[in-house]
ZADO-1210 file (C-alpha; in nm, 4 decimals, padded with zeros to 6 digits):
<atoms>
<atom x="04.2203" y="02.6826" z="-01.1712" code="UNK" pos="1"/>
<atom x="03.8814" y="02.8106" z="-01.3011" code="UNK" pos="2"/>
<atom x="03.7689" y="02.4730" z="-01.4089" code="UNK" pos="3"/>
<atom x="03.8465" y="02.3328" z="-01.0323" code="UNK" pos="4"/>
<atom x="03.6749" y="02.6249" z="-00.9020" code="UNK" pos="5"/>
<atom x="03.3883" y="02.5672" z="-01.1573" code="UNK" pos="6"/>
<atom x="03.4025" y="02.1627" z="-01.0718" code="UNK" pos="7"/>
<atom x="03.3919" y="02.2444" z="-00.6858" code="UNK" pos="8"/>
<atom x="03.1029" y="02.4988" z="-00.7082" code="UNK" pos="9"/>
<atom x="02.9205" y="02.2298" z="-00.9298" code="UNK" pos="10"/>
<atom x="02.9530" y="01.9606" z="-00.6167" code="UNK" pos="11"/>
<atom x="02.8568" y="02.1851" z="-00.3860" code="UNK" pos="12"/>
<atom x="02.5209" y="02.3318" z="-00.5464" code="UNK" pos="13"/>
<atom x="02.4271" y="01.9479" z="-00.6489" code="UNK" pos="14"/>
<atom x="02.5038" y="01.8523" z="-00.3211" code="UNK" pos="15"/>
<atom x="02.2616" y="02.1068" z="-00.2024" code="UNK" pos="16"/>
<atom x="02.0157" y="02.0370" z="-00.4183" code="UNK" pos="17"/>
<atom x="01.9866" y="01.7201" z="-00.3275" code="UNK" pos="18"/>
<atom x="01.9830" y="01.6906" z="00.0490" code="UNK" pos="19"/>
<atom x="01.6390" y="01.7418" z="00.0676" code="UNK" pos="20"/>
<atom x="01.5488" y="01.4193" z="-00.1404" code="UNK" pos="21"/>
<atom x="01.7955" y="01.2305" z="00.0571" code="UNK" pos="22"/>
<atom x="01.6047" y="01.3597" z="00.3677" code="UNK" pos="23"/>
<atom x="01.2617" y="01.2569" z="00.2465" code="UNK" pos="24"/>
<atom x="01.3954" y="00.9038" z="00.1753" code="UNK" pos="25"/>
<atom x="01.5159" y="00.8850" z="00.5264" code="UNK" pos="26"/>
<atom x="01.2170" y="01.0166" z="00.6815" code="UNK" pos="27"/>
<atom x="00.9541" y="00.7733" z="00.4508" code="UNK" pos="28"/>
<atom x="01.1904" y="00.4588" z="00.5730" code="UNK" pos="29"/>
<atom x="01.1406" y="00.5875" z="00.9017" code="UNK" pos="30"/>
<atom x="00.7631" y="00.5902" z="00.8914" code="UNK" pos="31"/>
<atom x="00.7752" y="00.2390" z="00.7239" code="UNK" pos="32"/>
<atom x="00.9650" y="00.0763" z="01.0088" code="UNK" pos="33"/>
<atom x="00.7515" y="00.2621" z="01.2612" code="UNK" pos="34"/>
<atom x="00.4342" y="00.1369" z="01.1197" code="UNK" pos="35"/>
<atom x="00.5580" y="-00.2156" z="01.0798" code="UNK" pos="36"/>
<atom x="00.6565" y="-00.2258" z="01.4429" code="UNK" pos="37"/>
<atom x="00.2900" y="-00.1604" z="01.5242" code="UNK" pos="38"/>
<atom x="00.1392" y="-00.5318" z="01.5663" code="UNK" pos="39"/>
<atom x="-00.2231" y="-00.6220" z="01.6478" code="UNK" pos="40"/>
<atom x="-00.1711" y="-00.5988" z="02.0004" code="UNK" pos="41"/>
<atom x="-00.0260" y="-00.2532" z="02.0197" code="UNK" pos="42"/>
<atom x="-00.2782" y="-00.1503" z="01.7564" code="UNK" pos="43"/>
<atom x="-00.5919" y="-00.2884" z="01.9926" code="UNK" pos="44"/>
<atom x="-00.4115" y="-00.1451" z="02.3263" code="UNK" pos="45"/>
<atom x="-00.3944" y="00.1595" z="02.1709" code="UNK" pos="46"/>
<atom x="-00.7456" y="00.1918" z="02.0724" code="UNK" pos="47"/>
<atom x="-00.8413" y="00.0728" z="02.4343" code="UNK" pos="48"/>
<atom x="-00.6068" y="00.3536" z="02.5937" code="UNK" pos="49"/>
<atom x="-00.7898" y="00.6135" z="02.3431" code="UNK" pos="50"/>
<atom x="-01.0968" y="00.5294" z="02.5287" code="UNK" pos="51"/>
<atom x="-00.9648" y="00.6208" z="02.8287" code="UNK" pos="52"/>
<atom x="-00.8164" y="00.2853" z="02.9978" code="UNK" pos="53"/>
<atom x="-00.5112" y="00.3113" z="03.1520" code="UNK" pos="54"/>
<atom x="-00.1831" y="00.1523" z="02.9525" code="UNK" pos="55"/>
<atom x="-00.1643" y="-00.1266" z="03.2234" code="UNK" pos="56"/>
<atom x="-00.5315" y="-00.2539" z="03.1956" code="UNK" pos="57"/>
<atom x="-00.5470" y="-00.2233" z="02.8462" code="UNK" pos="58"/>
<atom x="-00.2337" y="-00.4458" z="02.8095" code="UNK" pos="59"/>
<atom x="-00.4360" y="-00.7190" z="03.0178" code="UNK" pos="60"/>
<atom x="-00.7382" y="-00.6915" z="02.8610" code="UNK" pos="61"/>
<atom x="-00.5865" y="-00.7409" z="02.4788" code="UNK" pos="62"/>
<atom x="-00.3485" y="-01.0218" z="02.6298" code="UNK" pos="63"/>
<atom x="-00.5969" y="-01.2194" z="02.8150" code="UNK" pos="64"/>
<atom x="-00.7976" y="-01.1718" z="02.4772" code="UNK" pos="65"/>
<atom x="-00.5423" y="-01.2727" z="02.2530" code="UNK" pos="66"/>
<atom x="-00.4614" y="-01.5903" z="02.4253" code="UNK" pos="67"/>
<atom x="-00.7712" y="-01.7451" z="02.2796" code="UNK" pos="68"/>
<atom x="-00.6389" y="-01.7075" z="01.8968" code="UNK" pos="69"/>
<atom x="-00.3174" y="-01.7206" z="01.7098" code="UNK" pos="70"/>
<atom x="-00.2060" y="-01.3439" z="01.6515" code="UNK" pos="71"/>
<atom x="-00.0773" y="-01.4491" z="01.2924" code="UNK" pos="72"/>
<atom x="-00.4296" y="-01.5921" z="01.2087" code="UNK" pos="73"/>
<atom x="-00.5832" y="-01.2825" z="01.3226" code="UNK" pos="74"/>
<atom x="-00.3441" y="-01.0385" z="01.0977" code="UNK" pos="75"/>
<atom x="-00.3871" y="-01.2639" z="00.7875" code="UNK" pos="76"/>
<atom x="-00.7627" y="-01.2566" z="00.8494" code="UNK" pos="77"/>
<atom x="-00.7571" y="-00.8833" z="00.8817" code="UNK" pos="78"/>
<atom x="-00.5320" y="-00.8375" z="00.5674" code="UNK" pos="79"/>
<atom x="-00.7602" y="-01.0717" z="00.3593" code="UNK" pos="80"/>
<atom x="-01.1030" y="-00.8420" z="00.4785" code="UNK" pos="81"/>
<atom x="-00.8952" y="-00.5471" z="00.3460" code="UNK" pos="82"/>
<atom x="-00.7926" y="-00.6944" z="00.0083" code="UNK" pos="83"/>
<atom x="-01.1531" y="-00.7799" z="-00.0380" code="UNK" pos="84"/>
<atom x="-01.2705" y="-00.4087" z="00.0562" code="UNK" pos="85"/>
<atom x="-01.4742" y="-00.5943" z="00.3235" code="UNK" pos="86"/>
<atom x="-01.3516" y="-00.3644" z="00.6379" code="UNK" pos="87"/>
<atom x="-01.0635" y="-00.1490" z="00.6969" code="UNK" pos="88"/>
<atom x="-00.8161" y="-00.3175" z="00.9724" code="UNK" pos="89"/>
<atom x="-00.8683" y="00.0149" z="01.1953" code="UNK" pos="90"/>
<atom x="-01.2868" y="-00.0768" z="01.1932" code="UNK" pos="91"/>
<atom x="-01.1397" y="-00.4576" z="01.3076" code="UNK" pos="92"/>
<atom x="-00.9080" y="-00.3412" z="01.5669" code="UNK" pos="93"/>
<atom x="-01.2026" y="-00.1385" z="01.7189" code="UNK" pos="94"/>
<atom x="-01.4317" y="-00.4048" z="01.7302" code="UNK" pos="95"/>
<atom x="-01.1620" y="-00.6456" z="01.8800" code="UNK" pos="96"/>
<atom x="-01.1050" y="-00.3823" z="02.1385" code="UNK" pos="97"/>
<atom x="-01.4452" y="-00.3800" z="02.2375" code="UNK" pos="98"/>
<atom x="-01.4422" y="-00.7299" z="02.2688" code="UNK" pos="99"/>
<atom x="-01.1378" y="-00.7444" z="02.5015" code="UNK" pos="100"/>
<atom x="-01.3286" y="-00.4341" z="02.6801" code="UNK" pos="101"/>
<atom x="-01.6295" y="-00.6587" z="02.7301" code="UNK" pos="102"/>
<atom x="-01.4223" y="-00.9716" z="02.7933" code="UNK" pos="103"/>
<atom x="-01.5772" y="-01.1440" z="02.5404" code="UNK" pos="104"/>
<atom x="-01.4691" y="-01.4422" z="02.3696" code="UNK" pos="105"/>
<atom x="-01.2908" y="-01.4160" z="02.0072" code="UNK" pos="106"/>
<atom x="-01.3507" y="-01.6766" z="01.7450" code="UNK" pos="107"/>
<atom x="-01.3758" y="-01.6117" z="01.3731" code="UNK" pos="108"/>
<atom x="-01.3034" y="-01.9378" z="01.2219" code="UNK" pos="109"/>
<atom x="-01.6388" y="-02.0006" z="01.1723" code="UNK" pos="110"/>
<atom x="-01.8478" y="-01.8340" z="00.8591" code="UNK" pos="111"/>
<atom x="-02.1347" y="-01.7064" z="01.1318" code="UNK" pos="112"/>
<atom x="-01.8535" y="-01.5361" z="01.3868" code="UNK" pos="113"/>
<atom x="-01.6832" y="-01.3402" z="01.0697" code="UNK" pos="114"/>
<atom x="-02.0582" y="-01.2348" z="00.9097" code="UNK" pos="115"/>
<atom x="-02.1197" y="-01.1070" z="01.2889" code="UNK" pos="116"/>
<atom x="-01.8213" y="-00.8998" z="01.3029" code="UNK" pos="117"/>
<atom x="-01.8895" y="-00.7340" z="00.9087" code="UNK" pos="118"/>
<atom x="-02.2347" y="-00.6967" z="01.0494" code="UNK" pos="119"/>
<atom x="-02.1372" y="-00.5245" z="01.3331" code="UNK" pos="120"/>
<atom x="-01.8771" y="-00.3278" z="01.1886" code="UNK" pos="121"/>
<atom x="-02.0833" y="-00.2244" z="00.8950" code="UNK" pos="122"/>
<atom x="-02.4161" y="-00.1751" z="01.1134" code="UNK" pos="123"/>
<atom x="-02.6137" y="-00.3413" z="00.8168" code="UNK" pos="124"/>
<atom x="-02.7123" y="-00.6321" z="00.6506" code="UNK" pos="125"/>
<atom x="-02.4299" y="-00.7759" z="00.4145" code="UNK" pos="126"/>
<atom x="-02.5076" y="-00.8109" z="00.0356" code="UNK" pos="127"/>
<atom x="-02.4433" y="-01.1595" z="-00.1363" code="UNK" pos="128"/>
<atom x="-02.0930" y="-01.0449" z="-00.2835" code="UNK" pos="129"/>
<atom x="-01.9672" y="-01.0102" z="00.0558" code="UNK" pos="130"/>
<atom x="-02.1379" y="-01.3153" z="00.2022" code="UNK" pos="131"/>
<atom x="-01.9847" y="-01.5187" z="-00.0816" code="UNK" pos="132"/>
<atom x="-01.6040" y="-01.3448" z="00.0224" code="UNK" pos="133"/>
<atom x="-01.6722" y="-01.4257" z="00.3469" code="UNK" pos="134"/>
<atom x="-01.7442" y="-01.7858" z="00.2662" code="UNK" pos="135"/>
<atom x="-01.3971" y="-01.8068" z="00.0998" code="UNK" pos="136"/>
<atom x="-01.1996" y="-01.6475" z="00.3261" code="UNK" pos="137"/>
<atom x="-01.3152" y="-01.8818" z="00.5806" code="UNK" pos="138"/>
<atom x="-01.2590" y="-02.1801" z="00.3557" code="UNK" pos="139"/>
<atom x="-00.9190" y="-02.0295" z="00.2986" code="UNK" pos="140"/>
<atom x="-00.8212" y="-01.9928" z="00.7097" code="UNK" pos="141"/>
<atom x="-00.9368" y="-02.3538" z="00.7408" code="UNK" pos="142"/>
<atom x="-00.7361" y="-02.4898" z="00.5089" code="UNK" pos="143"/>
<atom x="-00.4061" y="-02.2907" z="00.5989" code="UNK" pos="144"/>
<atom x="-00.4379" y="-02.3233" z="01.0153" code="UNK" pos="145"/>
<atom x="-00.5513" y="-02.6449" z="01.0065" code="UNK" pos="146"/>
</atoms>
């Protein structure tokens, strides 16, 4: 009888001790899922609404702008810029949001356009290493999507 009580108490204590670990895992998986659901368009819409635009107006501007480019191409480009530590995705979202706000065209298929994006975000001239990285990114983009 004592061994059964000891076994029961061990199970109860271990269950209580591990409950916070399981809760942390569930919370982490929820955060990952929630982050994955944020697409490029929602990030840009969020940026515009944080600037004071109404949700519907922001959506209309973003969808009009994103008709010009393939969203997966742009997401790939943003990923490459982040991998090379050139600019952060949030900075690119803000830049694209500005383009949408001013109803400007968006085309990052050329080296000049990409260089302009980076210079605008960084606010200064780009060094030679970054120029080479941008050149390689443009070449890989053109190979991949043409």
